[in-house]
KETI-53625 format. One record per atom (N, C-alpha, C, CB): x, y, z; residue in one letter. Coordinates in steps of 0.02 Angstrom, whole numbers, padded with zeros to 5 digits, always signed. Glycine has a CB too. Layout:
REM KETI-53625
XYZa...
END
This chain:
REM KETI-53625
+04760+04529+08257m+04749+04456+08239m+04731+04481+08171m+04688+04406+08284m+04761+04413+08123t+04757+04427+08074t+04687+04386+08029t+04823+04419+08056t+04667+04409+07980t+04580+04393+07949t+04600+04357+07896t+04522+04466+07919t+04555+04306+07862p+04570+04288+07809p+04570+04339+07766p+04539+04243+07793p+04530+04383+07766g+04529+04446+07708g+04587+04482+07709g+04473+04502+07717g+04608+04495+07759v+04696+04535+07765v+04754+04484+07731v+04727+04546+07866v+04734+04421+07749r+04793+04369+07720r+04789+04379+07643r+04777+04280+07740r+04728+04389+07602e+04725+04379+07549e+04724+04451+07505e+04675+04336+07545e+04739+04503+07536s+04772+04573+07520s+04844+04596+07522s+04745+04615+07561s+04881+04542+07562c+04942+04557+07607c+04992+04505+07552c+04932+04529+07707c+05036+04525+07501f+05078+04496+07451f+05143+04495+07496f+05082+04540+07378f+05159+04416+07529r+05202+04418+07571r+05248+04380+07524r+05183+04393+07641r+05318+04401+07522l+05370+04360+07500l+05425+04334+07549l+05400+04395+07451l+05453+04274+07548v+05507+04244+07613v+05562+04210+07571v+05468+04176+07675v+05611+04242+07582a+05674+04215+07550a+05724+04154+07589a+05717+04279+07538a+05726+04109+07556l+05780+04042+07612l+05846+04027+07542l+05712+03924+07641l+05897+04028+07606g+05955+04014+07558g+06002+04026+07611g+05964+04060+07486g+06072+04042+07569d+06118+04046+07601d+06142+04124+07580d+06161+03986+07590d+06219+04121+07576s+06245+04195+07571s+06239+04236+07521s+06304+04200+07579s+06217+04191+07452i+06193+04228+07400i+06135+04281+07413i+06173+04182+07354i+06089+04240+07446t+06015+04266+07456t+06024+04317+07514t+05956+04201+07476t+06069+04312+07554v+06092+04359+07605v+06094+04435+07572v+06168+04334+07631v+06131+04429+07534g+06158+04494+07501g+06239+04501+07503g+06125+04559+07539g+06265+04448+07494v+06344+04459+07503v+06371+04478+07445v+06385+04398+07525v+06410+04526+07419g+06432+04548+07356g+06388+04612+07343g+06425+04491+07301g+06349+04623+07372d+06277+04678+07367d+06311+04740+07377d+06207+04671+07433d+06297+04810+07368t+06300+04872+07404t+06235+04896+07383t+06362+04921+07386t+06207+04920+07428v+06140+04971+07444v+06147+05037+07463v+06100+04948+07498v+06115+05070+07443g+06088+05149+07475g+06027+05149+07505g+06078+05208+07421g+05995+05208+07510p+05943+05219+07556p+05882+05209+07508p+05947+05293+07595p+05881+05198+07446d+05829+05181+07394d+05817+05105+07403d+05854+05200+07317d+05863+05072+07435a+05856+04991+07429a+05795+04981+07510a+05961+04940+07439a+05736+04992+07491v+05681+04975+07548v+05674+04903+07592v+05615+04979+07512v+05708+04865+07559h+05708+04782+07578h+05782+04778+07583h+05671+04719+07515h+05814+04808+07593g+05889+04798+07606g+05935+04768+07550g+05896+04752+07666g+06008+04746+07543p+06032+04709+07496p+06034+04644+07481p+06075+04721+07496p+06029+04615+07414g+06014+04552+07401g+05964+04553+07358g+06000+04517+07454g+05980+04491+07296w+05939+04483+07232w+05878+04485+07271w+05950+04415+07181w+05846+04436+07328a+05794+04429+07350a+05765+04493+07363a+05798+04391+07395a+05784+04532+07424a+05771+04594+07436a+05752+04639+07359a+05836+04621+07479a+05791+04652+07298h+05772+04684+07253h+05721+04643+07215h+05825+04707+07218h+05714+04568+07216l+05642+04560+07182l+05577+04581+07238l+05634+04470+07156l+05579+04587+07287a+05546+04624+07341a+05532+04678+07299a+05586+04640+07408a+05576+04739+07279a+05552+04790+07276a+05523+04782+07204a+05597+04841+07293a+05536+04760+07151v+05520+04762+07090v+05445+04743+07092v+05565+04721+07049v+05431+04692+07122l+05363+04656+07139l+05309+04707+07164l+05375+04599+07199l+05343+04751+07210g+05306+04781+07251g+05265+04749+07319g+05267+04807+07209g+05298+04692+07346v+05268+04670+07407v+05268+04700+07446v+05283+04628+07432v+05192+04686+07501d+05188+04710+07555d+05229+04703+07609d+05144+04700+07569d+05254+04635+07614e+05292+04610+07658e+05360+04564+07653e+05251+04584+07687e+05415+04567+07637f+05465+04524+07654f+05516+04515+07694f+05483+04517+07622f+05530+04443+07691t+05572+04424+07753t+05634+04391+07728t+05533+04373+07804t+05692+04391+07728n+05745+04351+07714n+05772+04326+07776n+05793+04385+07676n+05761+04261+07761l+05788+04192+07810l+05839+04172+07800l+05755+04132+07809l+05867+04189+07760a+05941+04156+07722a+06001+04178+07777a+05962+04199+07630a+06034+04134+07781t+06088+04139+07814t+06164+04124+07783t+06072+04102+07864t+06232+04171+07813n+06272+04158+07788n+06297+04078+07799n+06305+04206+07802n+06315+04027+07770g+06349+03964+07772g+06311+03930+07769g+06386+03947+07816g+06250+03938+07764a+06195+03885+07753a+06194+03830+07700a+06138+03919+07741a+06180+03777+07731r+06176+03712+07678r+06108+03709+07676r+06211+03635+07700r+06099+03652+07629s+06028+03642+07612s+05996+03599+07670s+06022+03606+07540s+06035+03578+07703r+05995+03540+07776r+05969+03592+07838r+06059+03482+07820r+06020+03655+07833d+05995+03716+07864d+05933+03749+07841d+06042+03762+07859d+05933+03754+07777v+05862+03793+07749v+05807+03738+07776v+05856+03804+07648v+05814+03668+07750a+05759+03616+07763a+05749+03603+07834a+05775+03550+07730a+05803+03607+07890d+05778+03586+07943d+05764+03666+07996d+05834+03525+07970d+05773+03731+07984t+05774+03784+08012t+05731+03835+07974t+05836+03800+08022t+05749+03860+07929q+05726+03906+07889q+05659+03895+07856q+05772+03915+07845q+05649+03835+07830l+05577+03814+07788l+05514+03828+07858l+05581+03705+07753l+05519+03803+07919d+05484+03815+07964d+05469+03885+07979d+05507+03786+08008d+05498+03927+07973a+05515+03991+07990a+05454+04023+07920a+05618+04009+07986a+05477+04009+07861a+05459+04027+07815a+05376+03993+07817a+05513+04010+07762a+05344+03948+07829l+05282+03915+07830l+05239+03956+07880l+05290+03838+07849l+05283+03973+07946a+05231+04012+08000a+05205+04087+07970a+05278+04029+08080a+05263+04109+07925l+05230+04187+07869l+05190+04167+07850l+05263+04223+07803l+05156+04113+07808r+05119+04094+07772r+05122+04164+07692r+05049+04081+07825r+05180+04145+07649p+05183+04175+07616p+05151+04164+07552p+05229+04184+07620p+05154+04219+07515r+05120+04197+07435r+05162+04178+07394r+05085+04251+07392r+05230+04202+07414l+05293+04153+07375l+05355+04151+07419l+05321+04187+07294l+05378+04107+07400a+05451+04092+07414a+05506+04088+07376a+05456+04044+07437a+05578+04103+07369t+05623+04097+07348t+05665+04030+07373t+05644+04153+07354t+05702+03996+07330v+05762+03946+07368v+05813+03924+07319v+05730+03873+07402v+05862+03970+07332l+05935+03935+07311l+05977+03921+07358l+05976+03973+07267l+05992+03863+07365v+06043+03827+07393v+06092+03794+07361v+06023+03790+07425v+06140+03745+07397g+06188+03734+07363g+06263+03743+07364g+06171+03752+07329g+06273+03799+07378g+06328+03825+07344g+06393+03821+07406g+06306+03907+07313g+06369+03809+07470n+06401+03785+07527n+06390+03714+07534n+06379+03818+07585n+06362+03674+07514d+06362+03604+07501d+06423+03576+07466d+06305+03589+07464d+06442+03620+07410v+06485+03598+07369v+06540+03589+07377v+06487+03621+07332v+06538+03646+07428l+06615+03683+07474l+06631+03620+07525l+06594+03775+07536l+06590+03570+07542r+06597+03532+07594r+06633+03456+07578r+06529+03529+07623r+06691+03435+07612s+06718+03368+07583s+06654+03303+07602s+06805+03349+07628s+06597+03313+07633d+06560+03264+07646d+06501+03285+07579d+06537+03261+07733d+06511+03322+07542f+06451+03331+07486f+06423+03265+07468f+06476+03366+07415f+06364+03286+07455d+06342+03215+07419d+06269+03249+07411d+06347+03128+07471d+06240+03258+07336a+06193+03291+07302a+06129+03263+07313a+06208+03294+07237a+06132+03204+07338r+06069+03164+07364r+06036+03169+07431r+06084+03099+07360r+06083+03215+07475f+06041+03248+07527f+06016+03302+07506f+06071+03263+07583f+06056+03344+07467t+06015+03411+07437t+05969+03396+07404t+06047+03456+07396t+05964+03360+07356l+05879+03341+07322l+05816+03318+07373l+05886+03268+07267l+05851+03289+07435a+05790+03268+07474a+05780+03339+07510a+05801+03197+07529a+05823+03363+07535d+05801+03433+07568d+05755+03480+07535d+05858+03473+07579d+05782+03472+07465l+05749+03521+07411l+05676+03494+07396l+05796+03523+07337l+05661+03426+07403h+05591+03397+07401h+05547+03427+07450h+05590+03324+07412h+05580+03413+07505r+05543+03437+07562r+05523+03509+07568r+05580+03421+07617r+05572+03546+07563c+05552+03617+07551c+05514+03646+07503c+05595+03647+07546c+05507+03608+07433v+05454+03637+07379v+05400+03590+07402v+05475+03631+07288v+05399+03533+07432g+05336+03522+07446g+05288+03539+07487g+05334+03484+07451g+05326+03567+07543e+05293+03588+07606e+05263+03651+07584e+05342+03596+07671e+05300+03694+07535l+05289+03750+07527l+05224+03754+07479l+05350+03780+07507l+05220+03728+07460r+05173+03704+07389r+05103+03685+07423r+05209+03623+07339r+05127+03639+07453r+05041+03617+07495r+05018+03672+07545r+05043+03535+07552r+05062+03719+07551a+05024+03772+07582a+05013+03832+07556a+05045+03785+07633a+05011+03821+07484g+05000+03864+07432g+05035+03920+07400g+04957+03883+07444g+05096+03911+07419t+05144+03960+07416t+05176+03927+07340t+05198+03963+07491t+05187+03980+07301d+05231+03998+07227d+05302+03990+07264d+05216+04092+07183d+05345+03952+07223v+05393+03936+07227v+05447+03959+07169v+05382+03879+07238v+05511+03991+07187v+05558+03983+07145v+05610+03954+07167v+05574+04033+07121v+05639+03904+07112l+05702+03879+07127l+05754+03893+07089l+05700+03821+07131l+05814+03929+07116v+05865+03954+07061v+05922+03902+07071v+05894+04039+07072v+05944+03886+07001r+05986+03849+06978r+06058+03892+06981r+05961+03824+06912r+06108+03841+07014l+06179+03882+07040l+06226+03900+06975l+06230+03828+07096l+06263+03944+06980p+06313+03964+06924p+06378+03924+06944p+06328+04050+06921p+06417+03917+06905v+06473+03893+06901v+06520+03928+06962v+06496+03903+06829v+06549+03908+07010i+06562+03952+07058i+06653+03976+07020i+06554+03906+07148i+06650+04044+07013g+06710+04067+06961g+06768+04080+06982g+06700+04124+06927g+06783+04069+07061l+06837+04066+07107l+06871+03994+07070l+06810+04062+07197l+06844+03952+07085f+06871+03887+07060f+06895+03875+06993f+06826+03841+07068f+06851+03904+06929e+06880+03923+06860e+06945+03952+06853e+06840+03966+06830e+07003+03968+06901l+07056+03992+06907l+07101+03925+06922l+07054+04048+06954l+07068+03887+06944a+07101+03823+06974a+07132+03780+06936a+07061+03785+07006a+07162+03725+06938p+07185+03690+06899p+07138+03642+06866p+07231+03666+06927p+07138+03604+06813r+07077+03580+06769r+07047+03523+06802r+07097+03558+06693r+07084+03483+06851l+07049+03428+06875l+07010+03453+06939l+07099+03368+06889l+07036+03511+06967v+06989+03549+07016v+06926+03577+06983v+07027+03609+07048v+06939+03623+06932r+06889+03627+06884r+06834+03575+06874r+06920+03632+06830r+06865+03527+06866h+06810+03469+06828h+06769+03449+06891h+06853+03389+06787h+06802+03442+06952v+06756+03424+07014v+06709+03482+07023v+06799+03410+07087v+06738+03538+07039m+06681+03574+07059m+06631+03587+07010m+06699+03632+07085m+06647+03602+06953r+06591+03582+06883r+06519+03534+06904r+06642+03523+06817r+06584+03464+06908r+06525+03420+06928r+06474+03415+06991r+06550+03367+06929r+06521+03449+07041r+06459+03460+07093r+06388+03516+07103r+06494+03471+07149r+06420+03573+07063v+06371+03619+07032v+06328+03583+06981v+06407+03677+06998v+06342+03546+06960a+06299+03516+06900a+06253+03479+06925a+06333+03475+06850a+06276+03441+06982s+06234+03380+07016s+06184+03404+07068s+06284+03328+07055s+06213+03492+07085i+06143+03531+07094i+06091+03546+07074i+06142+03567+07098i+06119+03575+07009n+06062+03603+06974n+06030+03532+06964n+06079+03650+06902n+06054+03477+06928a+06016+03413+06916a+05967+03399+06971a+06063+03353+06910a+05970+03421+07055a+05926+03396+07080a+05871+03436+07079a+05943+03376+07132a+05884+03526+07070v+05846+03574+07066v+05791+03560+07008v+05887+03631+07057v+05811+03518+06947d+05780+03500+06901d+05743+03446+06914d+05814+03493+06855d+05770+03405+06939e+05723+03329+06973e+05671+03358+07002e+05761+03274+07038e+05678+03399+07060v+05629+03432+07112v+05573+03443+07059v+05659+03508+07154v+05593+03487+07025a+05542+03542+06974a+05506+03495+06934a+05585+03601+06916a+05549+03440+06889g+05520+03376+06864g+05451+03340+06887g+05569+03330+06877g+05454+03319+06960t+05415+03299+06993t+05347+03311+07016t+05439+03298+07020t+05350+03387+07004v+05278+03412+07000v+05233+03393+06957v+05274+03471+06993v+05165+03385+06980l+05135+03354+06919l+05114+03417+06880l+05070+03301+06936l+05114+03397+06811p+05105+03453+06747p+05029+03484+06763p+05108+03410+06657p+05007+03526+06731p+04941+03566+06757p+04904+03537+06710p+04936+03652+06759p+04824+03529+06741p+04782+03497+06712p+04760+03520+06640p+04736+03495+06754p+04729+03488+06596p+04716+03498+06525p+04693+03579+06528p+04653+03441+06494p+04646+03602+06573t+04613+03660+06585t+04654+03714+06574t+04586+03661+06646t+04724+03713+06595s+04768+03758+06600s+04812+03751+06540s+04799+03753+06661s+04801+03709+06490v+04859+03720+06439v+04872+03796+06427v+04841+03684+06368v+04931+03800+06408g+04965+03865+06389g+04996+03905+06446g+04914+03909+06355g+04984+03883+06525r+05005+03935+06553r+05089+03913+06579r+04947+03955+06610r+05127+03945+06599t+05195+03942+06602t+05215+03882+06676t+05223+04030+06610t+05178+03897+06725e+05191+03861+06792e+05199+03796+06790e+05142+03868+06838e+05235+03766+06828t+05227+03694+06851t+05195+03679+06912t+05286+03663+06855t+05149+03636+06904g+05103+03634+06968g+05027+03620+06934g+05108+03715+07018g+04970+03582+06989p+04899+03586+06964p+04884+03635+06994p+04852+03531+06972p+04890+03700+07002s+04872+03742+07025s+04814+03766+06984s+04920+03777+07037s+04742+03788+06997t+04703+03816+06960t+04666+03878+06977t+04667+03773+06946t+04700+03914+07036d+04680+03979+07070d+04702+04029+07037d+04702+03986+07135d+04667+04074+07030r+04659+04132+06980r+04669+04216+07006r+04583+04123+06953r+04701+04238+06977p+04730+04301+07031p+04666+04350+07017p+04821+04345+07006p+04666+04367+07090q+04610+04428+07108q+04631+04482+07127q+04563+04417+07157q+04618+04550+07078g+04623+04614+07083g+04709+04626+07062g+04595+04638+07161g+04752+04655+07079n+04810+04662+07062n+04860+04629+07098n+04820+04719+07059n+04840+04575+07139r+04876+04515+07186r+04879+04466+07177r+04863+04503+07237r+04949+04419+07168p+04945+04321+07149p+04878+04328+07219p+05056+04244+07176p+04834+04267+07187s+04791+04239+07249s+04824+04203+07272s+04729+04207+07243s+04804+04199+07341s+04822+04160+07399s+04774+04110+07431s+04839+04202+07447s+04750+04069+07386n+04701+04004+07402n+04749+03938+07435n+04660+03974+07321n+04735+03937+07494p+04779+03878+07513p+04766+03808+07504p+04790+03882+07574p+04704+03792+07457a+04673+03750+07451a+04725+03737+07383a+04596+03761+07455a+04754+03753+07335a+04770+03767+07283a+04833+03751+07302a+04751+03825+07257a+04852+03707+07283p+04947+03698+07285p+04979+03758+07240p+04982+03609+07242p+05032+03773+07272g+05085+03821+07229g+05099+03797+07177g+05147+03836+07255g+05146+03842+07138r+05155+03833+07070r+05230+03839+07088r+05118+03887+07013r+05285+03831+07039v+05345+03818+07033v+05394+03823+06984v+05345+03778+07046v+05428+03890+06984v+05463+03920+06931v+05544+03898+06935v+05451+04001+06937v+05583+03886+06902v+05640+03868+06889v+05699+03927+06865v+05626+03820+06843v+05722+03958+06876v+05764+04012+06841v+05851+03986+06870v+05732+04108+06872v+05865+04011+06793d+05950+03988+06802d+05992+04056+06801d+05981+03932+06728d+06031+04037+06859a+06073+04121+06882a+06109+04130+06832a+06128+04131+06952a+06153+04079+06789v+06208+04103+06750v+06157+04162+06691v+06257+04024+06708v+06096+04131+06672q+06068+04164+06599q+06043+04217+06634q+06008+04121+06547q+06011+04224+06704a+05983+04288+06720a+06034+04350+06725a+05947+04279+06783a+06100+04317+06760i+06151+04383+06770i+06188+04383+06704i+06212+04376+06840i+06184+04357+06653a+06229+04359+06596a+06230+04434+06555a+06205+04297+06546a+06176+04466+06575p+06169+04538+06528p+06220+04582+06575p+06073+04579+06522p+06240+04582+06640a+06277+04614+06683a+06364+04608+06649a+06262+04577+06761a+06361+04562+06606g+06428+04544+06586g+06474+04546+06614g+06446+04565+06548g+06536+04571+06631e+06594+04570+06648e+06600+04602+06737e+06632+04611+06588e+06547+04644+06738k+06537+04674+06808k+06486+04636+06848k+06514+04747+06804k+06466+04557+06819a+06421+04518+06847a+06431+04503+06943a+06429+04451+06799a+06512+04488+06937w+06527+04450+06992w+06561+04505+07037w+06571+04385+06974w+06564+04486+07093h+06605+04500+07155h+06684+04487+07141h+06578+04450+07215h+06722+04544+07179v+06792+04534+07176v+06809+04435+07194v+06828+04598+07243v+06763+04407+07245d+06787+04374+07283d+06756+04288+07215d+06755+04396+07378d+06719+04316+07162r+06717+04263+07111r+06665+04207+07140r+06795+04231+07096r+06633+04229+07197v+06573+04175+07207v+06531+04194+07233v+06581+04120+07240v+06516+04263+07247h+06444+04301+07245h+06428+04345+07187h+06437+04346+07305h+06373+04342+07168p+06361+04408+07128p+06367+04483+07149p+06300+04405+07110p+06390+04517+07103s+06426+04592+07112s+06348+04620+07121s+06483+04632+07031s+06350+04687+07143p+06267+04738+07147p+06254+04725+07071p+06271+04847+07170p+06283+04739+07025a+06237+04725+06954a+06215+04665+06939a+06270+04739+06893a+06260+04607+06968g+06241+04541+06963g+06187+04522+07008g+06296+04501+06972g+06174+04558+07083h+06109+04543+07124h+06025+04577+07097h+06129+04576+07203h+06057+04633+07048r+06013+04672+07023r+05976+04635+06969r+06044+04731+07003r+06028+04594+06919r+06018+04561+06868r+05963+04491+06867r+06083+04548+06852r+05988+04467+06946l+05965+04407+06962l+05880+04415+06995l+06023+04376+07016l+05885+04481+06995a+05805+04507+07033a+05776+04522+06964a+05803+04592+07098a+05793+04531+06920l+05734+04571+06863l+05733+04490+06812l+05778+04672+06801l+05791+04454+06816g+05774+04384+06791g+05712+04326+06829g+05846+04352+06796g+05722+04337+06889v+05671+04313+06906v+05608+04344+06907v+05682+04296+06951v+05580+04415+06932a+05533+04447+06910a+05508+04420+06845a+05551+04509+06908a+05550+04435+06787g+05520+04415+06735g+05485+04347+06719g+05559+04424+06698g+05524+04283+06751e+05484+04233+06749e+05432+04218+06800e+05519+04187+06743e+05428+04264+06841l+05344+04251+06880l+05297+04291+06830l+05332+04294+06976l+05320+04351+06794a+05272+04390+06763a+05239+04344+06696a+05310+04462+06739a+05291+04291+06682g+05257+04241+06640g+05223+04200+06668g+05293+04209+06605g+05215+04187+06734l+05195+04132+06771l+05122+04168+06784l+05246+04110+06840l+05108+04231+06797d+05050+04249+06838d+05051+04325+06815d+05058+04235+06926d+05007+04366+06769p+05009+04424+06759p+04991+04467+06830p+04968+04433+06701p+04969+04430+06882a+04955+04477+06947a+05046+04481+06957a+04896+04432+07028a+05096+04438+06949y+05159+04477+06958y+05188+04536+06923y+05202+04438+06951y+05163+04587+06934a+05183+04633+06882a+05248+04663+06912a+05123+04689+06863a+05302+04663+06873l+05352+04710+06894l+05371+04770+06882l+05391+04692+06887l+05390+04806+06904d+05392+04892+06901d+05484+04904+06903d+05341+04937+06990d+05524+04905+06846t+05586+04906+06864t+05607+04974+06883t+05625+04880+06813t+05567+05028+06876a+05576+05088+06916a+05611+05091+07001a+05504+05116+06916a+05570+05027+07027r+05583+05022+07098r+05654+04980+07104r+05518+04986+07137r+05683+04963+07056l+05739+04945+07071l+05811+04976+07100l+05744+04924+07027l+05833+04968+07156p+05866+05007+07188p+05940+05022+07120p+05882+04966+07270p+05959+05101+07133d+06017+05084+07089d+06085+05052+07122d+06037+05151+07055d+06128+05025+07053a+06188+05001+07084a+06251+05034+07089a+06201+04950+07059a+06292+05040+07123p+06353+05080+07131p+06397+05073+07087p+06383+05072+07184p+06456+05103+07083d+06508+05101+07030d+06555+05042+07056d+06550+05178+07020d+06581+05005+07012p+06631+04929+07040p+06679+04975+07073p+06677+04865+06968p+06697+04919+07111p+06743+04951+07157p+06809+04934+07128p+06736+04927+07232p+06863+04990+07144s+06927+05002+07099s+06971+04940+07134s+06966+05093+07107s+07041+04955+07090a+07071+04879+07095a+07112+04894+07157a+07122+04846+07022a+07125+04951+07187r+07142+04955+07270r+07099+04910+07311r+07129+05032+07301r+07027+04940+07310q+06976+04905+07348q+06975+04850+07346q+06922+04917+07339q+06980+04815+07295r+06991+04740+07288r+07040+04707+07307r+06990+04721+07234r+07103+04747+07315l+07167+04719+07349l+07152+04719+07419l+07234+04760+07335l+07123+04768+07448v+07108+04782+07539v+07057+04726+07540v+07067+04874+07572v+06997+04701+07499w+06977+04645+07522w+06981+04582+07503w+06934+04650+07529w+07034+04578+07463l+07073+04511+07455l+07098+04507+07518l+07132+04507+07398l+07142+04551+07541a+07200+04539+07595a+07148+04516+07680a+07259+04634+07603a+07090+04560+07681r+07060+04581+07733r+07010+04517+07733r+07030+04657+07728r+06972+04477+07690a+06928+04448+07677a+06934+04400+07644a+06897+04475+07660a+06977+04398+07590g+06971+04342+07537g+07013+04284+07549g+06988+04368+07468g+07076+04285+07588l+07119+04230+07601l+07104+04206+07648l+07178+04237+07605l+07083+04240+07718p+07071+04222+07773p+06997+04183+07762p+07076+04282+07821p+06970+04200+07723w+06913+04148+07710w+06930+04084+07679w+06862+04177+07667w+06974+04080+07622c+07003+04024+07585c+07033+03966+07638c+07061+04054+07536c+07064+04004+07677v+07108+03963+07737v+07070+03928+07790v+07155+04013+07778v+07007+03960+07805r+06962+03941+07852r+06916+03872+07812r+06916+04013+07874r+06900+03889+07750r+06853+03831+07711r+06907+03793+07687r+06799+03857+07644r+06966+03804+07671g+06998+03750+07651g+07017+03677+07712g+07061+03785+07621g+07007+03686+07770r+07041+03646+07819r+06980+03602+07807r+07063+03677+07900r+06909+03625+07775d+06860+03562+07783d+06854+03538+07723d+06789+03573+07812d+06867+03575+07659f+06862+03585+07585f+06908+03527+07555f+06888+03662+07560f+06975+03534+07561v+07024+03527+07536v+07028+03457+07541v+07072+03564+07559v+07027+03415+07589p+07011+03340+07590p+06990+03307+07561p+06987+03322+07617p+06916+03333+07568g+06862+03307+07523g+06886+03323+07428g+06782+03355+07551g+06909+03374+07417l+06926+03396+07360l+06976+03350+07327l+06949+03461+07366l+07024+03329+07353l+07077+03286+07340l+07059+03228+07323l+07118+03279+07386l+07004+03203+07378r+06978+03120+07362r+06948+03123+07298r+06916+03084+07418r+06896+03169+07281s+06870+03181+07228s+06907+03173+07161s+06849+03236+07237s+06970+03221+07161v+07018+03224+07108v+07035+03151+07086v+07082+03263+07132v+07052+03125+07151v+07093+03053+07158v+07029+03002+07098v+07095+03017+07274v+06982+03017+07124q+06918+02968+07103q+06909+02992+07025q+06836+02984+07156q+06915+03043+07015d+06918+03080+06949d+06956+03042+06893d+06953+03149+06960d+07021+03032+06908l+07080+03019+06893l+07064+02941+06880l+07133+03043+06946l+07060+02903+06933r+07041+02846+06921r+06999+02818+06874r+07026+02833+06962r+06931+02847+06882a+06882+02853+06820a+06911+02845+06752a+06851+02921+06820a+06938+02908+06728e+06963+02922+06682e+07017+02864+06652e+06985+02981+06698e+07044+02838+06704r+07111+02780+06678r+07075+02731+06659r+07170+02748+06736r+07002+02713+06697a+06976+02652+06687a+06954+02646+06617a+06923+02639+06733a+06922+02694+06586f+06913+02677+06510f+06854+02629+06508f+06980+02642+06475f+06805+02627+06542t+06766+02588+06547t+06684+02618+06556t+06795+02551+06596t+06632+02607+06520q+06594+02655+06498q+06541+02638+06568q+06566+02645+06410q+06532+02572+06600g+06516+02583+06651g+06543+02607+06705g+06501+02551+06659g+06603+02596+06711g+06627+02659+06785g+06611+02725+06767g+06719+02668+06805g+06619+02764+06710m+06614+02833+06682m+06535+02842+06692m+06642+02842+06597m+06493+02802+06683v+06428+02819+06683v+06405+02820+06774v+06385+02758+06631v+06432+02768+06795t+06402+02769+06875t+06417+02833+06894t+06437+02716+06932t+06492+02845+06896s+06509+02914+06908s+06477+02964+06913s+06540+02931+06876s+06451+02988+06838l+06420+03032+06823l+06344+03031+06838l+06437+03038+06768l+06315+02960+06831a+06251+02949+06879a+06249+02963+06943a+06231+02888+06883a+06305+02976+06986d+06317+02983+07045d+06312+03057+07057d+06377+02952+07061d+06341+03099+07009s+06346+03180+07004s+06283+03213+06983s+06400+03202+06951s+06226+03153+06937g+06192+03189+06921g+06179+03217+06850g+06205+03220+06956g+06250+03192+06825l+06268+03216+06765l+06233+03176+06698l+06344+03214+06766l+06226+03107+06699d+06206+03048+06668d+06127+03071+06660d+06223+02976+06715d+06096+03086+06603p+06030+03082+06586p+05990+03039+06574p+06021+03105+06552p+06045+02975+06594r+05988+02906+06591r+05965+02876+06670r+06034+02831+06547r+06003+02927+06714r+05976+02892+06787r+05981+02953+06826r+06027+02824+06824r+05932+02967+06851r+05913+03009+06900r+05946+03013+06971r+05851+02997+06905r+05979+03070+07003i+05986+03055+07074i+05914+02999+07119i+05988+03141+07107i+05959+02960+07149g+05910+02920+07207g+05896+02958+07252g+05937+02862+07244g+05846+02958+07300r+05841+03006+07373r+05861+02953+07406r+05763+03044+07405r+05870+02992+07457g+05918+02943+07528g+05972+02989+07556g+05971+02861+07497g
END
């Protein structure tokens, strides 16, 4: 039976999301006490007592909100990470407004439970940067709309009260750290931190991405973990990080290993996903061509607003 005193002293971290958070693209050795993935490495450098990775391969935002969220709340974590949208942008029925609603629900319920939340902005999907210009445009717009939804959710969190001026969190939390752990006062709403994955992973340079050009590499996963940990340390001194706990990253795969992966996993994945993705992608390309040829300000603004790129209009919920 868990007593309130035990809950205060136990630092739990729960990760929600898709294959990036599962740890696809990462490789670990026995020194990775929490397993693969950036969230597991974050747990290591923060020295958490309990880490649970609820992320699943292929998860969309609705899967996170409908399934992972309840499991996370049941664990009563002090900190939760949420990275979603990567699978949503690959679907023919993509609509960022649904992702926005799912993020509002996840962040709102976690904060009401007193949990601090890390929201991660998506990087551009490198695989599609190799595609023709129109395809790149569609995918960049979709990713931008997901990130606009992330910013929208973070922006709706009330600013801190005047007595908390100078603190870096978003949210009205007034709880203070106790000892060497972030405080777990369920009466105080959790705070929100937004981390841009591109900026966090950038220090890894060319080694930042897995051969699939979709997921971070081992170096990328570790850089993302350190980037998030740094933001949390700025949020609350109790989120102290120890980089010595970060598991070692293996050497990058050889050219032969990359080719083997492409034949065994990469091409089959493209075929499976393409059956659903290509029809929607073609529709989006046609819509973009029509919008560009219209040369009407209203038409272009409407197109951008629907994707979350127009700063004059927020994405509507629905």
